[in-house]
TORVEX-570142 format. One record per residue (C-alpha): residue number from 0; x, y, z. Coordinates in nm, 3 decimals. Layout:
<pts>
<pt tordren="NUM" px="X" py="Y" pz="Z"/>
...
</pts>
This chain:
<pts>
<pt tordren="0" px="-4.103" py="-3.801" pz="-8.847"/>
<pt tordren="1" px="-4.398" py="-4.021" pz="-8.983"/>
<pt tordren="2" px="-4.690" py="-3.874" pz="-9.205"/>
<pt tordren="3" px="-5.017" py="-4.031" pz="-9.228"/>
<pt tordren="4" px="-5.315" py="-3.918" pz="-9.392"/>
<pt tordren="5" px="-5.670" py="-3.969" pz="-9.241"/>
<pt tordren="6" px="-5.970" py="-4.103" pz="-9.418"/>
<pt tordren="7" px="-6.112" py="-3.751" pz="-9.486"/>
<pt tordren="8" px="-5.766" py="-3.631" pz="-9.662"/>
<pt tordren="9" px="-5.829" py="-3.990" pz="-9.897"/>
<pt tordren="10" px="-6.187" py="-3.902" pz="-9.944"/>
<pt tordren="11" px="-6.066" py="-3.583" pz="-10.061"/>
<pt tordren="12" px="-5.797" py="-3.677" pz="-10.308"/>
<pt tordren="13" px="-6.082" py="-3.920" pz="-10.471"/>
<pt tordren="14" px="-6.311" py="-3.657" pz="-10.505"/>
<pt tordren="15" px="-6.044" py="-3.448" pz="-10.700"/>
<pt tordren="16" px="-6.004" py="-3.700" pz="-10.923"/>
<pt tordren="17" px="-6.367" py="-3.680" pz="-11.031"/>
<pt tordren="18" px="-6.428" py="-3.273" pz="-10.982"/>
<pt tordren="19" px="-6.342" py="-3.256" pz="-11.381"/>
<pt tordren="20" px="-6.624" py="-3.477" pz="-11.426"/>
<pt tordren="21" px="-6.867" py="-3.319" pz="-11.256"/>
<pt tordren="22" px="-6.753" py="-2.991" pz="-11.424"/>
<pt tordren="23" px="-6.836" py="-3.136" pz="-11.753"/>
<pt tordren="24" px="-7.156" py="-3.249" pz="-11.633"/>
<pt tordren="25" px="-7.242" py="-2.872" pz="-11.507"/>
<pt tordren="26" px="-7.143" py="-2.676" pz="-11.805"/>
<pt tordren="27" px="-7.199" py="-2.676" pz="-12.186"/>
<pt tordren="28" px="-6.943" py="-2.770" pz="-12.468"/>
<pt tordren="29" px="-6.929" py="-2.405" pz="-12.553"/>
<pt tordren="30" px="-6.873" py="-2.295" pz="-12.195"/>
<pt tordren="31" px="-6.531" py="-2.094" pz="-12.202"/>
<pt tordren="32" px="-6.238" py="-2.279" pz="-12.085"/>
<pt tordren="33" px="-6.171" py="-2.045" pz="-11.845"/>
<pt tordren="34" px="-6.504" py="-2.054" pz="-11.662"/>
<pt tordren="35" px="-6.447" py="-2.424" pz="-11.634"/>
<pt tordren="36" px="-6.105" py="-2.368" pz="-11.461"/>
<pt tordren="37" px="-6.261" py="-2.147" pz="-11.247"/>
<pt tordren="38" px="-6.562" py="-2.363" pz="-11.153"/>
<pt tordren="39" px="-6.277" py="-2.622" pz="-11.092"/>
<pt tordren="40" px="-6.064" py="-2.403" pz="-10.896"/>
<pt tordren="41" px="-6.379" py="-2.277" pz="-10.663"/>
<pt tordren="42" px="-6.516" py="-2.683" pz="-10.640"/>
<pt tordren="43" px="-6.136" py="-2.783" pz="-10.545"/>
<pt tordren="44" px="-6.130" py="-2.508" pz="-10.257"/>
<pt tordren="45" px="-6.415" py="-2.604" pz="-10.145"/>
<pt tordren="46" px="-6.289" py="-2.974" pz="-10.133"/>
<pt tordren="47" px="-5.992" py="-2.867" pz="-9.979"/>
<pt tordren="48" px="-6.195" py="-2.674" pz="-9.690"/>
<pt tordren="49" px="-6.448" py="-2.945" pz="-9.608"/>
<pt tordren="50" px="-6.135" py="-3.224" pz="-9.617"/>
<pt tordren="51" px="-5.967" py="-2.995" pz="-9.352"/>
<pt tordren="52" px="-6.303" py="-2.950" pz="-9.146"/>
<pt tordren="53" px="-6.388" py="-3.302" pz="-9.172"/>
<pt tordren="54" px="-6.053" py="-3.430" pz="-9.033"/>
<pt tordren="55" px="-5.976" py="-3.175" pz="-8.738"/>
<pt tordren="56" px="-6.322" py="-3.051" pz="-8.635"/>
<pt tordren="57" px="-6.130" py="-2.925" pz="-8.319"/>
<pt tordren="58" px="-5.808" py="-2.784" pz="-8.484"/>
<pt tordren="59" px="-5.898" py="-2.599" pz="-8.766"/>
<pt tordren="60" px="-5.548" py="-2.466" pz="-8.996"/>
<pt tordren="61" px="-5.600" py="-2.237" pz="-9.247"/>
<pt tordren="62" px="-5.246" py="-2.311" pz="-9.423"/>
<pt tordren="63" px="-5.378" py="-2.693" pz="-9.466"/>
<pt tordren="64" px="-5.714" py="-2.592" pz="-9.587"/>
<pt tordren="65" px="-5.537" py="-2.402" pz="-9.894"/>
<pt tordren="66" px="-5.249" py="-2.682" pz="-9.936"/>
<pt tordren="67" px="-5.527" py="-2.928" pz="-9.941"/>
<pt tordren="68" px="-5.716" py="-2.708" pz="-10.204"/>
<pt tordren="69" px="-5.401" py="-2.639" pz="-10.425"/>
<pt tordren="70" px="-5.365" py="-3.074" pz="-10.395"/>
<pt tordren="71" px="-5.705" py="-3.067" pz="-10.511"/>
<pt tordren="72" px="-5.699" py="-2.815" pz="-10.828"/>
<pt tordren="73" px="-5.362" py="-2.992" pz="-10.938"/>
<pt tordren="74" px="-5.500" py="-3.315" pz="-10.912"/>
<pt tordren="75" px="-5.834" py="-3.256" pz="-11.075"/>
<pt tordren="76" px="-5.636" py="-3.085" pz="-11.383"/>
<pt tordren="77" px="-5.358" py="-3.385" pz="-11.398"/>
<pt tordren="78" px="-5.673" py="-3.594" pz="-11.381"/>
<pt tordren="79" px="-5.903" py="-3.403" pz="-11.654"/>
<pt tordren="80" px="-5.556" py="-3.389" pz="-11.926"/>
<pt tordren="81" px="-5.409" py="-3.729" pz="-11.825"/>
<pt tordren="82" px="-5.705" py="-3.972" pz="-11.785"/>
<pt tordren="83" px="-6.053" py="-3.825" pz="-11.854"/>
<pt tordren="84" px="-6.004" py="-3.634" pz="-12.190"/>
<pt tordren="85" px="-5.767" py="-3.883" pz="-12.361"/>
<pt tordren="86" px="-6.021" py="-4.139" pz="-12.283"/>
<pt tordren="87" px="-6.332" py="-3.956" pz="-12.379"/>
<pt tordren="88" px="-6.497" py="-3.933" pz="-12.089"/>
<pt tordren="89" px="-6.490" py="-3.562" pz="-12.026"/>
<pt tordren="90" px="-6.689" py="-3.546" pz="-12.347"/>
<pt tordren="91" px="-6.925" py="-3.815" pz="-12.275"/>
<pt tordren="92" px="-6.986" py="-3.638" pz="-11.919"/>
<pt tordren="93" px="-7.010" py="-3.313" pz="-12.128"/>
<pt tordren="94" px="-7.247" py="-3.451" pz="-12.360"/>
<pt tordren="95" px="-7.456" py="-3.585" pz="-12.072"/>
<pt tordren="96" px="-7.457" py="-3.243" pz="-11.911"/>
<pt tordren="97" px="-7.543" py="-3.060" pz="-12.201"/>
<pt tordren="98" px="-7.879" py="-3.263" pz="-12.321"/>
<pt tordren="99" px="-8.188" py="-3.053" pz="-12.319"/>
<pt tordren="100" px="-8.484" py="-3.223" pz="-12.138"/>
<pt tordren="101" px="-8.834" py="-3.244" pz="-12.241"/>
</pts>
């Protein structure tokens, strides 16, 4: 049995990796962490469903879309705690996103 990942899945995985930074850009430092987690989950779900739709426009699979969403969320959480937060990139994105425009 051979498993292959098409370009849409790889792009979805890459997007999953940077979603925590996007969440940081659109929230403030005082935003509850639960709200940030729900936002990451929503964006991950959207990412998973778009990746499935882009890969199989004629043969949609709900199961695959849900699995891609869960993988996207797990990747985002792992990227946040494993790379973005320890290197300070999360804090910088949060600071950039919370600046007031004059």
